N, C-alpha and C positions, 0 to 999 in steps of 0.2 A: 480419474477425474476430469479430461479432456474431453470436447466433444468431436465431430466429423464435420461439424460446419465452420466451413475458415472464417467467417466473421464472426463465430463466438470468442470474447475475450479470451476465457481461460485457453482455446486453441491457441491464439494470436501470444500469449505469454508464452506458452509452451515451445513455441519457435526462437525467442530468445532467451532461452536457458544456458547457454553455452557462452562465458565471458568471453571465449578469444576469439569470437566472432563479432562482439561489442565494437562501435565504432570509438568506445572510449576505454581507458585499462579499469579494472577493479581497481579500487580502493577502500582502504578500512581508516577511519580518522577517530582518534579517541576523545576528541575533545567535542564532536558534532557526528551526527549521522551523516550518510554518505549517499547522496543519491545523484544521476545523472539520465538527462531524455536519451534514450538511444534511438526513437523513431519518431518523427510525427508528418501524417499526411492528414486528406483530408477526413479518413474515416474513424482516425483514430491516432492516441499517442503513445508510449511507452517507455517505461522509466526504470531504472535499475537501482534498488538498496541496496545498502550495505549495513550491518547490524551488530557492533560489540556487543556484548553481555552487560544488559543494562540498559541498552540504547532501547528507546522509543517513540511513539507521537504522542500527541497530546488527543484526547477526546475530539473526532474532527467530522466533516463530513466532506463531500466533494464536488459542491458547487453546481449539483445539477447535473453531474457526470455518472453514467453508471460506469462500471469498472472490474475489472477481476485482479488478482495477483495468486503466485504460483512461487512457494519456495522454491528456491533453486538447491540451496545448502542450507544445514542445520535447522534450529526449530525455533519458530515465533508463537508467541500468543495473540490472539485476537479477541478481544472484548468487546460486545455490544450491549446495548441496554437492553433491558428485557422488566418489566415490570419496578421501573424505576432503581434496578441495581446492574453493575457490570457481571456479564455472564461471559467466561472463557471459553475460548475456544483453543486447542493446540494444534498446532499446524508446524509436521515436518516436513523434510525437504520430499518433493514432489507431489505435498499436498496444494490444493488451490482452493479458492474461493471466488463466487461470482456475486455482484452485488447490483444493486438497481440505485436509482439517482438520489434515491433519501435517506441512504445507507448511512449510518453514524458509527464508527467504530473509534479503537486504537490498537494499536499493533506494538509490540513489546518483546526484545528480546531476552527470557528470563532464564536463558539457558548459562552455561558454562563457556561455551565455545559460540565464534561468530557465526551469523549467517548472514546471507543473499536472497532478496527475492526481485522478482519483476512483476511491474505493475502496467496496466493498461487502463486505458480510461476513453471514455467516446460519449460525447466529443470532448475535446483537449480539453486539459483542467484549464480554467481562466480565475477561477477563485476556490478558496475553502474557507468553511468556518469553524473555528475551534471553540470548546462547550467546556465548561463545567458541569459536573452532576452535582446539584445541589438540593437536598432532601428530596432526592428520588427523581426531581426532574432535570431537564436540558436548560443548561443558562447560556446563553452567547456570552464568549469572553473575547472573540478576533473575529474580522472576516479578513482575509488575507488575501491578496492579489498578484497574479502571474505576472513576471516580472520587477515585481515589487520586493515580494517576500520570497521567493524561490525564482 
C-alpha cells in the first residue's frame, strides 16, 4: 500500500512503524486513547496512536491538512460518511489509508486486542473539527485547536 515516492504520506508513515525507534515509549492508557507526536518539520508531522479495545475518535476532519495513517498492530475500523450514512472500512496491521484535506472520518478499535497506528499530516495539524451525523447530515459539534485540545 505504500508508494516509492519519498514524499508520499503513507510512505512516510511506513518509516515510523517500529516503536523501538520512536522518541517516546509506546503507551496504552485505559482512561483515554494515547497519542504522541513523533516528528515535525516544515513538510509534515508524524503521530503515534494506541488504541485499546473500544477506544476511538469522534467523527472529525483535519482542519485542511491532507494525511495518511498506517495500522502498525491490531485492527482498526475507519468509518467515512457516504450517502448520509457511516460506511466502515476494516484495516488490519500493514494496511493504510491516504486522505485529502476535506476527509471526514472516525476511527475505532472494535477488536478484542490493542492496536497501534502511525498518522502523518501535511501541513501540520492546527485544528480539527468534530462532527455529529444528524439525519444524514454532518453538523459541527466543536472546533479544536492545536496547543489547546491536544
